C-alpha positions in Angstrom: -47.3 -1.3 20.0 -43.6 -0.3 19.9 -41.9 -3.9 18.2 -37.9 -3.1 18.7 -36.0 -0.8 20.9 -32.3 -1.4 20.6 -28.7 -0.7 18.4 -28.9 -1.3 15.0 -25.7 -1.9 13.7 -25.2 -2.9 9.7 -22.5 -2.7 6.9 -24.0 -0.7 4.2 -22.1 -2.0 0.3 -22.8 0.8 -2.7 -23.0 -1.2 -6.3 -23.9 -0.1 -9.9 -27.2 -1.2 -10.4 -26.5 -3.6 -13.7 -24.7 -4.9 -11.2 -27.0 -5.5 -8.5 -28.4 -8.8 -10.2 -25.2 -10.6 -9.0 -26.0 -10.4 -5.4 -27.3 -13.5 -4.1 -25.5 -15.5 -6.8 -22.2 -13.7 -4.9 -23.5 -15.0 -1.6 -24.4 -19.0 -3.4 -22.2 -20.4 -1.1 -23.8 -19.2 2.1 -26.8 -21.5 2.6 -30.1 -19.0 2.8 -33.9 -19.2 1.8 -34.5 -17.5 -1.5 -35.3 -13.6 -1.2 -38.4 -12.3 -1.2 -39.0 -8.9 -2.7 -41.0 -6.0 -1.4 -42.4 -1.8 -2.1 -41.2 0.4 0.5 -42.4 4.0 0.9 -41.0 5.9 3.1 -41.5 9.5 4.4 -39.0 11.6 6.6 -40.3 14.5 9.0 -38.8 17.9 9.7 -39.1 21.5 10.7 -38.1 23.8 8.1 -34.6 24.6 10.2 -33.8 20.8 10.5 -34.4 20.9 14.4 -34.2 17.1 14.5 -31.7 16.9 12.2 -29.4 19.3 14.1 -30.0 17.3 17.4 -28.8 13.7 15.5 -32.5 12.2 15.1 -34.1 11.1 12.4 -37.5 10.2 12.3 -39.1 7.9 9.1 -42.7 6.7 8.6 -42.3 4.0 6.2 -45.5 1.9 4.5 -44.8 -2.0 4.6 -47.9 -3.5 3.1 -51.3 -2.4 4.5 -49.4 -0.9 7.9 -47.5 1.7 8.5 -44.1 2.2 10.5 -42.8 4.7 12.9 -38.7 4.6 13.5 -36.9 7.2 15.4 -33.1 6.9 15.1 -30.0 8.5 16.5 -27.5 9.6 14.4 -24.8 7.3 16.0 -21.6 7.0 13.7 -20.7 5.2 10.4 -16.8 4.4 9.3 -15.7 2.0 6.6 -18.8 1.3 6.2 -20.3 0.1 9.8 -23.1 2.1 10.5 -24.0 2.0 14.1 -27.3 3.7 16.5 -30.3 3.0 18.4 -33.6 3.0 16.7 -37.1 2.5 18.0 -40.2 1.2 15.9 -43.5 1.5 16.3 -47.0 0.8 14.5 -48.8 3.8 14.2 -52.5 3.6 12.6 -51.6 6.1 9.0 -48.8 8.8 8.0 -48.9 11.3 11.0 -46.1 11.1 13.3 -46.6 9.5 16.6 -45.9 12.3 19.2 -45.8 9.6 22.3 -43.8 7.1 20.4 -41.0 9.9 20.4 -41.2 10.5 23.6 -40.8 6.7 24.6 -37.6 6.8 22.1 -36.5 9.2 24.2 -36.5 12.6 22.3 -39.9 14.3 23.7 -37.7 17.2 24.4 -37.6 18.1 21.5 -41.3 18.2 20.6 -42.5 19.1 23.4 -43.2 22.6 21.8 -46.3 23.0 20.7 -45.1 24.9 17.6 -42.4 22.4 16.9 -44.7 19.2 16.5 -47.0 21.8 14.4 -44.0 22.7 12.3 -43.3 19.3 11.5 -43.8 18.3 7.3 -42.0 15.6 5.1 -38.6 16.8 4.1 -38.0 14.1 1.8 -39.7 10.4 1.0 -37.3 7.1 -0.6 -39.3 4.9 -2.7 -37.7 1.2 -3.6 -37.6 -2.5 -4.2 -35.9 -4.6 -1.4 -35.1 -7.4 -2.0 -34.3 -9.8 1.6 -33.1 -12.4 3.4 -31.5 -13.8 6.1 -28.4 -15.9 6.3 -27.8 -17.9 9.9 -24.2 -18.4 10.9 -22.2 -20.7 13.2 -22.5 -19.7 16.9 -26.3 -17.7 16.8 -25.0 -15.2 14.0 -28.0 -14.2 12.1 -27.6 -11.2 9.1 -30.2 -9.9 7.2 -29.4 -9.1 3.5 -31.1 -6.8 1.3 -31.2 -5.2 -1.8 -32.5 -2.1 -2.5 -33.1 0.0 -5.7 -35.0 3.0 -5.9 -35.0 6.6 -5.6 -34.4 9.4 -3.1 -37.1 12.3 -3.5 -37.0 15.8 -2.5 -39.4 18.4 -4.4 -37.9 18.3 -7.9 -34.7 16.9 -7.4 -34.2 12.7 -7.6 -31.3 10.6 -6.2 -30.9 6.7 -7.1 -30.4 4.2 -4.5 -28.5 0.9 -5.4 -27.1 -0.4 -2.0 -26.5 -3.7 -0.4 -27.8 -3.7 3.6 -25.9 -6.5 5.5 -27.9 -6.0 9.1 -26.2 -8.0 12.2 -30.2 -9.3 13.5 -27.8 -11.3 16.7 -24.5 -12.8 17.6 -21.4 -11.0 16.6 -20.6 -8.1 14.6 -18.1 -10.8 12.8 -20.6 -12.5 10.6 -21.3 -9.1 8.8 -17.7 -8.7 8.0 -17.8 -12.5 6.8 -21.3 -11.7 4.1 -19.0 -8.1 2.9 -16.1 -9.5 2.0 -17.6 -12.2 0.5 -19.2 -10.0 -1.9 -16.4 -6.8 -2.3 -14.5 -10.6 -3.4 -17.0 -11.1 -5.9 -18.1 -7.6 -7.2 -17.0 -3.9 -7.3 -18.7 -2.8 -4.5 -17.9 0.4 -2.4 -19.1 1.0 1.4 -21.4 3.3 2.3 -21.0 5.9 5.2 -24.1 8.1 4.6 -27.2 6.4 5.8 -30.8 7.3 3.2 -31.4 9.7 5.2 -28.1 12.1 5.3 -28.4 11.7 1.2 -32.0 12.8 1.7 -31.4 16.0 3.6 -28.7 17.0 1.4 -30.4 16.3 -1.6 -33.1 18.4 0.2 -30.6 20.9 0.8 -28.8 21.1 -2.2 -25.5 20.8 -0.3 -23.0 20.7 -2.8 -19.3 18.6 -2.1 -16.9 19.6 -0.5 -13.4 18.1 0.5 -13.2 17.3 4.4 -10.9 18.2 6.6 -9.9 16.2 10.2 -12.0 16.7 13.1 -11.4 16.4 16.8 -12.3 12.9 17.7 -15.0 12.2 20.3 -12.7 11.2 23.1 -14.1 11.1 26.8 -12.2 10.9 30.0 -14.1 8.0 31.1 -13.2 6.2 28.1 -10.9 3.5 28.3 -7.4 3.6 25.9 -8.1 0.9 24.0 -12.0 2.0 22.8 -9.8 5.5 22.6 -7.6 3.8 20.2 -10.4 2.3 18.1 -12.1 5.7 18.8 -9.9 7.6 16.7 -9.1 5.0 14.3 -13.0 5.2 13.4 -12.5 8.9 13.0 -9.8 8.4 10.7 -11.6 6.4 8.1 -14.3 8.4 8.2 -12.3 11.1 7.1 -10.9 9.1 4.2 -14.0 8.0 3.3 -15.9 11.6 3.4 -13.1 12.6 0.6 -13.3 9.3 -1.6 -15.7 10.3 -3.7 -14.1 13.5 -4.8 -10.8 12.3 -5.1 -12.1 9.4 -7.6 -14.0 12.4 -9.3 -11.1 14.4 -9.8 -12.9 17.1 -9.3 -10.3 19.4 -6.3 -7.0 18.4 -5.0 -7.8 19.0 -2.1 -9.6 15.4 -1.8 -6.5 13.7 -2.3 -4.6 16.1 -0.3 -7.1 15.0 3.0 -6.9 11.3 2.3 -3.6 11.4 2.5 -3.8 13.4 5.4 -6.4 10.6 7.1 -4.0 7.8 6.3 -0.9 10.2 7.9 -3.3 10.2 10.6 -4.4 6.9 10.9 -0.8 5.1 10.8 0.3 8.1 13.8 -2.7 6.5 15.7 -1.7 3.1 15.6 1.7 3.7 16.3 0.8 6.4 19.3 -1.7 3.5 21.1 1.1 0.4 19.7 1.2 -0.8 23.3 -2.8 -1.8 24.0 -2.8 -3.1 20.3 -2.2 -6.6 20.3 0.8 -7.6 18.2 0.8 -8.2 14.8 -3.1 -7.5 14.7 -2.4 -4.2 12.1 0.4 -5.3 11.1 -0.8 -6.4 7.0 -3.4 -4.3 6.9 -0.4 -1.1 8.1 2.1 -2.9 5.3 -1.2 -2.0 3.2 -2.1 1.3 4.0 1.7 2.4 3.5 1.3 1.4 0.3 -1.5 3.5 -0.6 -0.5 6.6 1.2 2.4 6.4 -1.0 0.3 6.5 -4.2 -1.5 9.4 -2.4 2.0 10.9 -1.8 3.2 11.0 -5.0 0.4 12.6 -7.0 0.1 15.8 -3.7 3.6 16.2 -4.5 3.3 16.9 -7.9 0.3 18.5 -6.6 2.3 21.4 -4.7 4.9 21.2 -7.4 2.1 22.5 -10.3 0.3 24.5 -7.7 2.5 26.5 -5.2 6.1 26.2 -6.4 5.7 26.8 -10.5 2.7 29.4 -9.4 5.0 31.3 -6.9 7.9 30.9 -8.9 6.0 33.0 -11.6 8.1 32.8 -15.1 5.3 33.1 -17.1 6.6 34.3 -20.3 10.0 32.7 -20.5 9.4 28.9 -23.1 11.3 26.9 -21.0 9.0 27.1 -18.0 6.0 26.5 -20.5 7.7 23.4 -21.3 8.2 23.0 -17.9 4.4 22.8 -17.1 3.4 20.8 -19.2 5.9 17.9 -18.5 5.0 18.9 -14.7 1.4 18.5 -15.8 1.9 15.0 -17.2 3.7 13.6 -14.6 0.6 15.0 -12.8 -1.9 13.7 -14.6 -0.3 9.9 -14.3 0.2 10.5 -10.3 -3.4 11.4 -10.2 -4.6 8.6 -12.3 -2.5 6.1 -10.5 -4.2 7.3 -7.1 -7.6 6.8 -8.2 -6.6 3.7 -10.0 -5.5 2.3 -6.2 -8.9 4.2 -4.5 -11.2 2.2 -7.8 -9.9 -0.7 -7.1 -11.8 -4.2 -5.2 -8.9 -4.5 -3.1 -9.4 -0.8 -1.4 -12.7 -1.7 0.3 -11.5 -4.6 1.1 -8.8 -3.7 2.9 -11.6 -0.2 4.5 -13.7 -3.8 5.2 -10.9 -5.7 6.8 -9.4 -2.6 8.6 -13.0 -2.1 10.6 -13.5 -5.8 11.1 -9.7 -5.2 12.7 -11.3 -2.5 15.1 -14.5 -3.7 16.0 -12.6 -6.5 17.5 -10.1 -4.5 19.0 -12.8 -2.2 20.9 -15.4 -5.6 21.8 -12.1 -6.9 23.3 -12.1 -6.9 27.2 -9.2 -5.6 28.7 -7.5 -8.4 29.7 -3.7 -6.8 27.7 -0.8 -7.3 30.2 0.6 -3.7 29.2 1.3 -1.0 31.2 -0.9 1.4 28.9 -4.2 -0.7 28.5 -5.4 -0.5 32.3 -4.3 3.4 32.6 -7.0 6.2 32.7 -7.6 7.8 29.4 -6.2 10.9 30.7 -2.9 10.0 32.2 -1.9 7.4 28.8 -2.2 10.5 26.9 -0.2 12.8 29.2 2.4 10.7 28.8 1.8 10.3 25.4 2.4 13.5 24.4 5.4 14.3 27.3 7.1 11.5 25.6 6.8 13.2 22.4 7.0 16.6 23.1 10.9 14.9 24.8 11.5 13.5 21.3 10.7 16.9 19.7 13.0 18.9 22.0 15.6 16.8 21.6 16.1 16.8 17.8 15.4 20.0 17.8 18.7 20.5 20.1 21.3 22.9 18.7 18.6 23.9 16.3 20.2 26.7 14.0 23.0 24.0 13.5 20.6 21.2 12.1 21.4 20.5 8.3 18.7 19.3 6.1 18.3 15.7 7.1 18.3 16.9 10.5 15.1 19.2 10.3 13.5 16.5 8.1 13.6 14.5 11.1 12.8 16.9 13.2 9.5 17.5 10.7 8.2 14.1 11.4 8.7 14.1 15.1 6.7 17.9 15.0 4.1 16.5 13.1 3.6 13.2 15.6 3.6 15.5 18.2 0.7 17.8 16.1 -1.4 14.4 15.7 -1.3 13.2 18.9 -2.0 16.4 20.3 -5.1 16.7 17.3 -6.3 13.0 19.1 -6.3 13.8 22.7 -7.3 17.7 22.1 -11.4 17.1 24.0 -9.1 16.4 26.8 -7.2 19.3 26.4 -7.5 22.2 28.5 -8.9 25.5 26.8 -6.0 27.5 27.6 -4.0 24.7 25.3 -4.5 27.2 22.3 -1.7 29.0 21.7 0.5 26.6 22.6 -0.6 24.3 19.6 -0.9 27.0 17.6 2.8 27.5 17.9 3.6 23.9 16.8 1.2 23.9 13.8 3.2 27.2 12.7 6.9 25.4 13.7 5.1 22.3 11.3 4.1 24.4 8.7 7.5 26.0 8.3 9.2 22.8 8.3 7.2 21.7 5.7 7.3 24.3 3.3 11.0 23.4 3.9 10.1 20.0 3.0 8.3 20.8 -0.1 11.3 22.9 -1.2 13.6 19.3 -1.1 10.9 17.5 -2.6 10.6 20.3 -5.4 14.7 20.0 -5.9 14.3 16.4 -6.2 11.5 16.6 -8.7 14.0 18.4 -10.9 16.5 16.5 -10.7 14.2 14.0 -12.7 11.9 16.6 -15.1 16.0 18.3 -15.9 16.9 14.2 -17.9 13.5 14.4 -19.7 14.2 17.7 -22.4 17.6 19.2 -23.0 16.8 22.0 -24.8 18.5 24.8 -23.5 15.2 27.1 -22.5 13.9 24.1 -20.5 17.1 23.8 -18.8 16.7 27.3 -18.1 13.9 26.8 -16.4 14.7 24.2 -14.7 17.5 26.0 -13.4 15.6 29.0 -11.9 12.5 26.9 -10.1 16.0 25.8 -8.4 17.1 28.7 -7.8 13.7 30.0 -6.5 13.4 27.0 -4.5 16.9 27.4 -2.7 15.9 31.2 -1.7 12.3 30.4 -0.4 13.8 27.5 1.3 17.0 30.2 2.9 13.5 32.5 4.0 12.2 29.2 5.6 15.3 28.9 8.0 15.3 32.6 8.6 11.9 32.4 10.2 12.4 29.1 12.2 14.3 30.0 14.9 12.0 32.3 16.0 9.0 29.9 15.4 11.1 27.3 17.0 11.2 29.8 19.9 8.1 30.3 20.4 7.1 26.7 20.0 9.8 26.0 23.8 8.2 29.2 25.5 4.7 26.8 25.8 5.0 24.5 29.4 3.1 21.2 28.4 -0.4 21.9 28.3 -1.2 18.7 29.2 -0.6 18.8 32.6 1.9 16.0 34.7 2.5 13.0 33.5 
């Protein structure tokens, strides 16, 4: 007996266990029934080689009271804590997977092979207490809010669960954000992009966290321009969040670097698609994102100076260099604390919720914006954007070898923007574009290295004032000299990189 087949839309918020009892008080101004509580046990099934997971499917059997419910979910997508996925639920007689129900959900081909069916077994389980109630908002909007507290278990491994789920049962997603923002303003919650299934699979595999790089967004030629923007922007937020936990833990400076890249890509996406975004809709959010990016940028500059510039300058036995390294590490710790504090602050969660809310609204809007870009085919829009950005790069690079550093800095910015735009539209780009895109990446890398030397020079201006000792000042001067020499090496390589970039014809087709 099928119960439901549809799209599940929910927001997940992680909360510390000792604060969980305050959830209902935080929502007290919204009328609702007293929350009811019950215990839930779920078993997640897959083959030993994770056939279902590899195909974006989760198979769950959950015991609710005296009955078992089988749920088949697609992987869907999650960004900014907002989860969208299809799900199919069926009441079953016992804790055994129903293959007909899987076929009815559209995944029959996956388990058509008898060996695959026989290999299905429990990969991990969840056991938690759920307190839940519903909030009825204006306009027929209905949101179910649940507080889950318990544990995920995979063999001998355990991981605690303490999260709030807000699921849209009827109406508009704006009602979800209204309640989520109320919670975020009242309690120190964090957005949770990982589902219980994702956490369980990671736990079962003993997966170790690692910094996450940007991936090509899932664009298709059939998308509208506005839908493509939302897809890219959600991808940028997911990239930011994938590195958030590692950044807060301070485990690896690459987490901070990738978070900064994510913010740059998001701001670049807004610039690329500016003509199809309703005026003023993202202005305040962009100002806050820019302020956050500045803090992360300060910390990243010191990471590069400490881990690359000083390491490569390599004057280990000099007393002044030891003092310079100590001074650098002190400044680096201070900048890293400021960056972590900004990401740990309640305002960060609120900012991501507001950004996700705005992007969701943009994605849902009908294409009524009276602009040339709004109603173009996505491939034509991409070709136009890339043509314009490519022309700007060429204009900035005129008389290339005569450019002063400020001009090279402005060229670097234009090259970076072309690189990001190219990566956004990569799914629409012909396969033969790999060499051209590599030449662009090589050019950006050299210009970036030259910029790192210039940033190091400015940092040394600040550090020079910190200690008047002769040894220390000698070390500052030595590193200045190394940066000047490295800059000269970059300049000697730039002309060839520029020529390689220019020799490639536009790879995106006619505009």
